[in-house]
C-alpha positions in Angstrom: 0.3 0.3 0.2 3.1 2.5 0.9 4.6 2.1 -3.0 0.3 2.4 -4.3 0.5 5.9 -2.1 4.2 7.3 -3.2 2.6 6.4 -6.5 -0.3 9.1 -5.5 2.0 11.7 -4.6 4.5 11.6 -7.4 1.6 11.1 -10.1 0.3 14.8 -7.8 3.1 16.1 -8.0 4.2 16.0 -11.8 0.4 16.4 -12.6 0.2 20.0 -10.6 2.2 22.3 -14.0 -0.1 20.2 -16.4 -3.7 21.6 -18.4 -6.8 20.4 -16.3 -8.3 18.6 -19.2 -4.9 16.3 -20.0 -4.5 15.8 -16.4 -7.8 14.5 -15.9 -7.0 12.0 -18.6 -4.0 11.1 -17.6 -5.4 10.8 -13.9 -7.6 7.7 -15.2 -5.6 6.4 -17.6 -3.5 6.0 -13.8 -6.7 5.0 -11.6 -7.6 2.3 -14.2 -4.5 0.8 -14.4 -3.9 0.7 -10.6 -7.9 -0.9 -10.0 -7.0 -3.8 -13.1 -3.7 -4.8 -11.0 -5.8 -4.9 -7.4 -8.3 -7.0 -9.8 -5.9 -8.9 -11.3 -4.1 -9.9 -8.2 -7.5 -9.8 -5.8 -9.1 -12.5 -8.4 -5.8 -14.3 -8.8 -5.6 -15.2 -5.0 -9.4 -16.0 -4.7 -9.1 -18.3 -8.3 -6.1 -20.0 -6.4 -7.5 -20.6 -3.2 -10.9 -21.6 -4.5 -9.2 -24.1 -6.5 -6.8 -25.6 -3.3 -10.3 -26.4 -1.7 -11.6 -28.3 -4.2 
């Protein structure tokens, strides 16, 4: 969770100088990527747990 926090902080720092539209688009991209990564790891772990129970 610390890495995600650091990433967000770094991203906020980097996005302060960019125009609003570009910033929002970039932020949406980063957030979707993070969500995808989190979902992937969660699904994989849940899948492995379900598989192990069988």
